[in-house]
C-alpha positions in Angstrom: 37.0 -8.4 163.5 40.4 -6.9 164.0 43.1 -7.4 161.4 45.8 -10.0 162.2 43.5 -12.1 164.3 43.2 -15.9 163.6 39.5 -15.7 163.0 37.8 -17.6 160.1 37.2 -15.5 156.9 34.4 -16.8 154.6 34.5 -15.5 151.0 31.3 -15.7 148.9 31.7 -15.7 145.1 28.7 -14.9 143.1 28.6 -16.9 139.9 27.1 -15.3 136.8 25.7 -17.6 134.2 26.7 -16.7 130.7 24.3 -17.1 127.8 24.6 -20.2 125.7 25.3 -20.5 122.0 22.7 -18.5 120.0 23.1 -20.5 116.7 22.9 -19.1 113.1 19.4 -17.5 113.2 20.8 -14.1 112.4 22.4 -15.5 109.2 19.1 -16.7 108.0 17.5 -13.3 108.7 20.3 -11.6 106.8 20.0 -14.0 103.9 16.2 -13.3 103.7 16.8 -9.6 103.7 19.4 -9.8 101.0 17.1 -12.0 98.9 14.2 -9.5 99.4 16.4 -6.6 98.3 17.6 -8.5 95.2 14.0 -9.3 94.3 13.1 -5.7 94.8 15.8 -4.3 92.5 15.0 -7.0 90.0 11.4 -5.8 89.9 12.6 -2.2 89.4 14.8 -3.3 86.5 12.1 -5.3 84.8 9.7 -2.3 85.1 12.3 0.0 83.5 12.9 -2.2 80.5 9.5 -3.8 80.0 7.3 -2.5 77.2 3.8 -1.1 78.0 2.2 -4.3 76.6 4.4 -6.4 78.9 3.5 -4.2 81.9 -0.2 -4.6 81.2 0.2 -8.4 80.9 2.0 -8.6 84.3 -0.7 -6.4 85.8 -3.5 -8.6 84.4 -1.8 -11.7 85.8 -1.6 -10.4 89.4 -5.2 -9.2 89.2 -6.4 -12.6 88.1 -3.7 -15.3 88.2 -6.0 -18.2 87.3 -7.9 -16.5 84.5 -7.2 -14.6 81.4 -5.3 -11.3 81.9 -6.9 -8.0 81.2 -4.4 -7.3 78.5 -5.4 -10.4 76.5 -2.3 -12.4 77.1 -1.9 -15.9 78.6 -2.5 -16.3 82.3 1.1 -17.7 82.6 3.5 -14.9 82.0 6.5 -17.3 82.1 6.3 -20.3 79.8 8.1 -23.2 81.5 6.9 -25.8 79.0 9.8 -25.3 76.6 7.6 -23.9 73.7 8.8 -20.7 72.0 7.0 -17.6 73.3 5.3 -15.4 70.8 6.6 -11.9 70.6 4.2 -9.2 71.7 5.8 -6.6 69.4 4.3 -7.1 66.0 6.2 -4.9 63.5 5.6 -4.7 59.8 8.4 -3.4 57.8 7.4 -2.9 54.1 10.7 -1.3 53.3 12.5 -4.7 53.3 13.2 -6.0 49.8 11.3 -9.1 48.7 13.1 -12.4 48.2 14.3 -12.7 44.6 13.9 -9.0 43.9 16.6 -7.3 41.7 18.2 -3.9 42.1 17.0 -1.8 39.2 19.5 0.8 38.3 18.0 4.2 37.7 18.6 7.9 38.0 18.0 7.5 41.7 21.0 5.3 42.1 23.5 7.4 40.2 23.0 10.8 41.7 25.8 11.4 44.2 29.4 10.5 44.1 31.4 7.7 45.8 31.2 6.2 49.3 29.6 8.3 52.1 32.6 9.2 54.2 35.0 10.0 51.3 32.2 11.7 49.4 31.2 14.1 52.2 34.8 15.0 52.9 35.5 15.7 49.2 32.4 17.9 48.9 33.3 19.7 52.0 36.8 20.4 50.9 35.6 21.5 47.5 33.1 24.0 48.9 35.6 25.6 51.3 38.2 25.9 48.6 35.8 27.4 46.0 34.3 29.8 48.5 37.7 31.0 49.7 38.5 31.9 46.1 35.6 34.2 45.9 36.8 37.3 47.6 33.6 39.3 47.3 30.5 37.9 48.9 31.0 34.4 50.2 34.3 35.1 51.9 32.6 37.9 53.9 29.7 35.8 55.1 30.3 35.5 58.8 26.9 33.8 59.3 27.6 30.9 57.0 28.3 27.4 58.4 29.6 24.4 56.4 29.2 21.2 58.3 29.4 17.5 57.6 26.2 15.7 58.7 25.0 12.0 58.3 23.1 13.2 55.2 26.0 14.9 53.5 27.4 18.4 53.6 25.1 21.1 54.9 25.5 24.8 54.2 23.6 26.9 56.7 22.9 30.6 56.3 22.0 32.2 59.6 20.1 35.4 60.0 21.7 38.5 61.4 19.6 41.2 63.2 21.8 43.9 61.7 21.7 42.4 58.2 18.5 40.2 57.9 18.1 37.7 55.0 14.4 38.3 54.6 11.9 41.1 55.3 10.3 40.6 58.6 7.2 38.3 58.4 7.8 37.8 54.7 9.6 35.4 52.2 11.0 38.3 50.2 14.8 38.1 50.1 17.1 40.9 50.7 19.6 41.6 47.9 22.6 40.5 49.8 21.3 36.9 50.5 20.0 36.7 47.0 23.4 37.5 45.5 25.0 35.0 47.9 22.8 32.2 46.7 23.4 33.2 43.1 27.1 33.0 43.7 26.8 29.6 45.4 24.9 28.1 42.4 28.0 27.7 40.2 29.8 26.0 43.0 26.9 23.5 43.5 27.1 22.7 39.8 30.6 21.3 40.2 29.0 18.2 41.7 25.9 16.3 40.9 24.6 15.5 44.4 20.9 16.0 45.1 19.9 19.0 47.2 17.6 19.3 50.2 16.6 22.8 51.2 15.0 23.5 54.6 13.6 26.7 56.1 13.6 27.5 59.8 12.2 30.3 61.9 12.5 31.4 65.5 9.8 30.8 68.1 8.5 34.4 68.2 5.0 34.9 66.9 4.1 37.9 64.7 0.6 39.3 64.1 -1.1 40.4 61.0 -2.1 38.4 58.0 -2.7 34.7 57.9 0.9 33.6 57.5 2.4 31.7 60.5 5.9 30.2 61.1 5.1 27.1 59.2 4.1 29.0 56.1 7.0 31.4 56.5 9.7 28.6 56.8 8.2 26.8 53.7 8.0 29.9 51.7 11.5 31.0 52.5 12.9 27.5 51.6 11.1 27.6 48.3 12.4 31.2 47.6 15.9 29.8 48.1 15.2 27.1 45.6 14.0 29.7 43.0 17.2 31.6 43.4 19.4 28.6 43.1 17.6 27.5 39.9 17.9 31.0 38.6 21.7 30.7 39.2 21.9 27.5 37.1 21.1 24.6 39.4 18.8 22.1 37.6 15.4 21.6 39.1 15.8 17.8 38.9 18.6 18.0 41.5 16.2 19.3 44.1 15.3 16.3 46.2 13.2 18.0 48.9 12.1 21.5 50.0 10.5 21.6 53.4 9.6 24.2 56.1 10.3 23.1 59.7 9.0 26.3 61.5 10.7 26.6 64.9 10.8 22.8 65.6 14.6 22.5 65.3 16.2 25.6 66.7 19.9 26.2 65.9 20.3 27.8 69.3 18.3 25.6 71.7 19.1 27.8 74.7 17.4 30.8 73.1 14.7 29.8 70.8 14.0 33.5 69.9 17.6 34.0 68.8 18.1 35.4 65.3 20.3 32.5 64.2 17.3 30.2 64.5 16.0 32.0 61.4 18.0 30.3 58.8 18.1 28.4 55.4 19.9 25.1 55.2 21.1 23.6 51.9 22.3 20.0 52.2 24.2 18.2 49.4 23.1 14.6 49.9 25.4 11.6 49.7 24.5 8.8 47.4 23.4 6.5 50.2 21.4 9.3 52.0 19.5 10.1 48.8 18.6 6.4 48.3 17.3 6.1 51.8 15.4 9.4 51.4 13.7 8.1 48.3 12.9 4.7 49.9 11.3 6.4 52.9 9.3 8.8 50.8 8.0 6.1 48.5 7.1 3.9 51.4 5.4 6.7 53.4 3.8 8.8 50.7 3.7 6.5 47.6 0.8 4.8 46.0 -0.5 2.1 48.4 -1.9 0.2 45.4 1.6 -0.7 44.5 2.0 -2.6 47.7 -1.2 -4.7 47.0 0.9 -7.3 45.2 2.8 -8.1 48.4 1.7 -11.5 49.7 1.2 -10.7 53.4 -0.3 -13.3 55.8 -0.4 -13.3 59.6 2.2 -16.1 59.6 4.7 -14.1 57.5 4.2 -10.8 59.4 4.0 -12.1 63.0 
């Protein structure tokens, strides 16, 4: 039809129906997902903090919820009845003092001086001052370390490849280290603290003979004890002499390093010496002395 004519024009409009309201179904799905994720991470946290006994108990419950679990625990891992749950970790500590026991004062209690922190600092300052006065041997020892540790003050003599302390594969001391220990003995006599001597080796193995690193570390620690006693240190001050082989390297990045071959001499604080005695008596003492303890399952568990 030509434009401008008076003809009738019909316009057809196509109606598009829009979707209705969908509701909150997606919110329910999101809430279920969040709840599942929370439960998942809760299970991961429980598995990371649970003890092996608790894990076996949970495993037994899921294998047989209505019967006894394989770990020997109750079929109900969670007690909702209000009764106290029995601990699965049964620990017996025989080092705790008995009720009504008295503290017997003995030589064990008096060796050492003062509180731990002040005592360690005092010993450390004394050692450094006395060694600085000796301008011969001790002041020239570049491989000597004086450190404060939880046990007290530790003097460590590190080996030097150019100037070894011992003959290789032997506990025979070189004259220089022997003179060093003899010079240190009068300094140790200025205090009354008990002494622990430990011997260490590197991780390298050597052939020939029947002596290994365990023997070598113990023999060298004992050789240091002999020299200190020769220098005037009383034998009753020696609390412990042990050989640790290569189990505690001074240089953990290089276990074959020469500085791992060393002798450590620790002046114990009073509290550290008491704890050492208590541990040794409990672990290595006469078990017959503990027969008088009245132990029943109720008191232990």
